[in-house]
C-alpha positions as CSV (number, residue, x, y, z in Angstrom):
1,A,79.6,105.7,131.2
2,V,82.9,104.0,130.2
3,R,86.1,106.1,131.6
4,R,87.6,106.5,128.6
5,L,87.7,105.4,125.0
6,L,90.5,105.4,122.8
7,G,89.8,105.0,118.7
8,E,91.7,105.2,115.3
9,I,91.1,103.5,111.7
10,F,93.3,101.8,109.5
11,P,92.6,101.6,105.8
12,I,94.4,99.0,103.0
13,E,95.5,100.6,99.8
14,T,92.9,103.7,100.8
15,R,92.0,105.0,96.8
16,V,89.2,107.2,96.1
17,G,86.0,105.7,95.3
18,E,87.1,102.1,95.4
19,P,86.1,99.3,98.5
20,T,88.5,99.3,100.5
21,H,89.2,97.4,103.5
22,F,89.1,99.4,107.0
23,T,90.1,98.1,110.7
24,Y,88.7,100.3,113.4
25,Y,90.2,100.0,116.7
26,V,88.5,100.8,119.9
27,R,90.1,100.4,123.2
28,P,88.3,101.0,126.7
29,T,88.9,101.8,129.6
30,I,86.0,100.3,132.1
31,R,85.8,100.8,135.6
32,S,83.6,98.9,138.4
33,G,80.1,100.8,138.2
34,D,80.8,102.0,134.8
35,S,77.9,102.0,132.3
36,S,79.5,99.7,130.0
37,F,78.3,98.9,126.2
38,D,77.9,95.7,123.9
39,G,77.2,98.0,120.5
40,V,79.8,100.5,118.4
41,E,78.3,102.5,116.1
42,I,80.8,104.0,112.7
43,S,79.9,106.4,111.0
44,T,81.2,106.0,106.8
45,P,80.8,108.5,104.0
46,S,78.8,105.6,101.9
47,R,77.3,102.7,102.2
48,V,79.1,100.2,104.0
49,L,79.6,96.7,102.0
50,S,79.9,94.1,104.5
51,V,81.5,93.8,108.0
52,D,83.4,90.7,107.6
53,S,84.8,90.1,111.1
54,L,84.9,91.1,115.2
55,R,87.9,90.8,117.5
56,M,88.6,91.1,120.8
57,D,92.1,91.3,121.8
58,G,93.1,89.5,118.2
59,I,90.4,86.9,118.8
60,D,87.5,86.7,116.1
61,Q,84.4,86.9,118.1
62,V,81.4,84.8,117.0
63,G,77.7,85.8,117.4
64,F,78.1,88.9,116.5
65,S,75.4,90.3,114.2
66,W,75.5,94.4,112.4
67,N,73.4,96.6,110.3
68,A,73.6,99.3,108.2
69,H,72.0,102.9,108.7
70,G,68.7,103.5,106.9
71,D,70.4,106.6,104.9
72,G,73.4,104.1,104.3
73,L,75.7,106.4,106.1
74,G,77.0,104.4,108.9
75,F,76.2,100.8,110.6
76,E,75.8,99.3,113.9
77,V,77.6,96.1,115.0
78,L,76.1,94.3,118.1
79,L,78.8,92.5,120.0
80,P,77.9,89.0,121.2
81,R,77.9,90.3,125.0
82,K,78.4,93.7,127.2
83,L,81.8,94.2,128.0
84,E,82.9,94.1,131.8
85,P,85.9,95.9,133.8
86,T,87.8,92.4,133.4
87,D,87.6,93.6,130.1
88,S,89.1,97.1,129.8
89,G,92.1,97.8,128.2
90,A,90.8,94.8,126.1
91,L,91.5,96.0,122.3
92,V,88.1,95.4,119.5
93,E,88.5,95.5,116.5
94,V,85.8,96.0,113.6
95,V,86.9,94.8,110.0
96,F,84.4,96.4,107.1
97,N,84.8,97.1,103.8
98,T,83.0,100.8,102.2
99,L,83.9,102.9,99.8
100,V,85.2,106.2,100.6
101,L,84.3,109.4,98.7
102,R,85.6,112.4,100.0
103,E,89.0,113.5,98.6
104,V,90.5,115.6,101.3
105,G,89.8,114.1,105.1
106,T,86.8,111.6,105.9
107,V,86.3,111.4,109.2
108,F,84.8,107.9,110.4
109,E,83.1,108.6,113.9
110,G,82.5,106.3,116.4
111,K,80.4,105.6,119.1
112,I,79.4,102.8,121.4
113,F,76.0,102.2,122.9
114,D,74.3,100.0,125.8
115,T,71.5,98.4,123.8
116,S,69.4,97.5,126.5
117,K,69.1,101.8,127.5
118,P,67.8,102.5,124.0
119,N,67.4,106.3,124.8
120,E,70.9,106.8,126.2
121,V,73.1,109.3,124.8
122,R,76.2,107.3,122.6
123,Q,79.4,108.1,124.0
124,R,82.1,109.2,121.5
125,V,84.9,107.4,120.6
126,T,87.9,109.8,121.2
127,P,91.0,109.7,118.7
128,G,94.1,107.8,120.5
129,N,96.9,105.4,120.4
130,A,94.4,102.3,120.5
131,A,96.6,100.1,118.6
132,D,100.2,100.4,119.4
133,E,101.3,99.0,115.7
134,I,99.2,101.1,114.2
135,E,100.9,104.7,113.4
136,S,97.4,107.0,113.0
137,D,95.8,108.2,116.2
138,V,93.0,109.3,114.1
139,L,89.7,109.1,113.1
140,T,90.3,110.5,109.7
141,V,91.3,108.9,106.5
142,T,93.2,111.1,103.7
143,T,92.8,110.4,100.2
144,P,94.9,111.8,97.4
145,L,93.4,114.8,95.5
146,S,92.3,114.1,91.6
147,E,91.3,116.7,89.4
148,S,88.1,115.1,88.0
149,L,84.5,115.4,90.1
150,V,83.4,112.3,88.2
151,F,84.8,109.0,89.2
152,S,84.4,105.6,87.8
153,P,81.7,105.9,85.2
154,R,80.4,102.5,84.6
155,I,78.2,101.5,81.5
156,S,76.7,98.2,81.9
157,P,75.7,96.2,79.6
158,N,77.5,97.3,76.7
159,P,75.9,96.6,74.2
160,F,72.1,96.5,75.3
161,T,69.3,95.1,73.5
162,P,66.2,97.2,74.0
163,N,64.1,95.1,72.1
164,G,61.4,94.0,75.1
165,D,62.4,90.4,75.6
166,G,63.1,91.5,78.9
167,V,67.4,90.4,78.9
168,N,69.5,94.0,78.7
169,D,66.5,95.8,77.8
170,V,67.9,99.0,79.9
171,V,71.3,100.4,80.2
172,N,72.5,101.9,83.2
173,I,74.9,104.4,83.5
174,S,76.9,104.9,87.4
175,Y,79.5,107.1,88.2
176,K,80.8,108.8,91.5
177,L,80.7,112.2,92.3
178,L,83.6,113.3,94.5
179,R,85.0,116.9,96.2
180,L,81.5,118.3,96.3
181,T,80.7,119.9,99.4
182,A,76.9,121.0,97.9
183,A,74.0,119.9,95.3
184,V,75.4,120.8,91.9
185,P,73.6,120.8,88.6
186,V,74.0,117.3,87.0
187,S,72.6,116.2,83.5
188,I,73.4,112.9,81.2
189,Q,72.4,112.6,78.1
190,I,72.9,110.7,74.5
191,F,73.8,111.7,71.4
192,D,74.2,110.0,67.8
193,L,77.8,110.6,66.1
194,S,76.8,113.9,63.9
195,G,76.6,115.1,67.4
196,R,72.7,115.3,67.6
197,L,70.7,114.9,71.2
198,V,68.7,111.9,71.0
199,K,67.7,111.8,74.6
200,R,67.5,113.8,78.0
201,V,68.6,110.8,80.7
202,Y,68.5,112.9,83.6
203,S,68.6,116.6,85.0
204,G,69.2,117.6,88.6
205,D,70.9,118.5,91.6
206,D,72.9,116.1,93.6
207,P,75.9,115.8,96.2
208,L,78.8,114.1,96.6
209,G,77.6,110.2,96.1
210,E,76.9,106.8,94.0
211,Y,74.5,107.5,91.5
212,S,73.1,105.2,88.8
213,H,70.4,106.6,86.1
214,R,68.9,104.0,83.3
215,W,68.2,104.6,79.2
216,N,65.5,102.3,77.9
217,G,66.8,103.1,74.1
218,T,64.4,106.0,73.4
219,D,64.7,109.1,71.8
220,G,62.9,112.1,73.0
221,S,59.5,110.9,71.0
222,N,60.0,107.8,72.9
223,N,60.7,105.6,70.0
224,L,63.7,103.4,69.7
225,V,66.4,104.5,68.2
226,P,68.4,102.6,65.6
227,P,71.0,100.4,66.3
228,G,74.4,101.7,66.7
229,L,76.7,103.5,68.3
230,Y,75.9,106.4,70.7
231,L,77.8,108.6,72.5
232,Y,76.7,109.4,76.5
233,R,77.5,112.7,78.3
234,I,78.0,113.2,81.8
235,V,77.8,117.2,82.7
236,V,78.5,118.8,85.8
237,D,78.0,122.5,86.3
238,V,80.0,123.8,89.0
239,Q,81.6,127.4,90.6
240,S,84.8,127.0,88.8
241,G,83.2,125.8,85.8
242,R,81.8,122.3,84.0
243,E,83.1,119.2,84.2
244,T,82.1,116.7,80.8
245,N,82.6,113.0,81.0
246,S,81.9,111.3,77.8
247,G,82.4,107.9,76.9
248,I,80.5,105.1,73.5
249,L,77.6,103.1,74.0
250,S,76.3,100.7,71.8
251,V,72.7,99.6,71.1
252,A,72.0,96.0,69.4
253,Y,69.0,94.6,68.1
């Protein structure tokens, strides 16, 4: 194993639920005879959007590749070559883009591995002073608390036209669930402006994460609704009570 692995992470303008650029720093100490590495694994709280660059001692590396984990929570970066004892102390920087959804503190756990030894246990990165210019020494990103559990609901397209022509026939209701430690009941309902329930779009138990559900413009009997304005309502039930997030969407023909 590599003798020592110090790592820290630095976010740029971190905001809960919004895409954020991160730089993950790893500084290895490699002795002669150590089993080195050519891969870095980083856990993330949600799907990684991109890995923008890989640097070693400030020099951009070409020929690297990356793969997202199957569950979407993390990714692997494959270095152009295996590091050697002469690379001991070199600062490895992985620049990537993802969302921060947990509001108390998100841990970006890191591991290194040797692709030629797939059955070998991966070595963990230890929080520490990897880059002197970064004042953190940690692998945790803390973000400000907000009162809402439902973050950034989006309705797209709005208005939508469920006329069967294959263009804008459904509306996507997307949102992010924050500050949850376990799955909770979530429901999405559509009402007309008189308050009458038109359609139950979704009902289920969901943990923290990003979600999107579709409404095709039909009512509870699967008949198309008349054109006009409708109210969507996202309801989250937790032990402390019920949170409701609502807004207007438009149906046109």
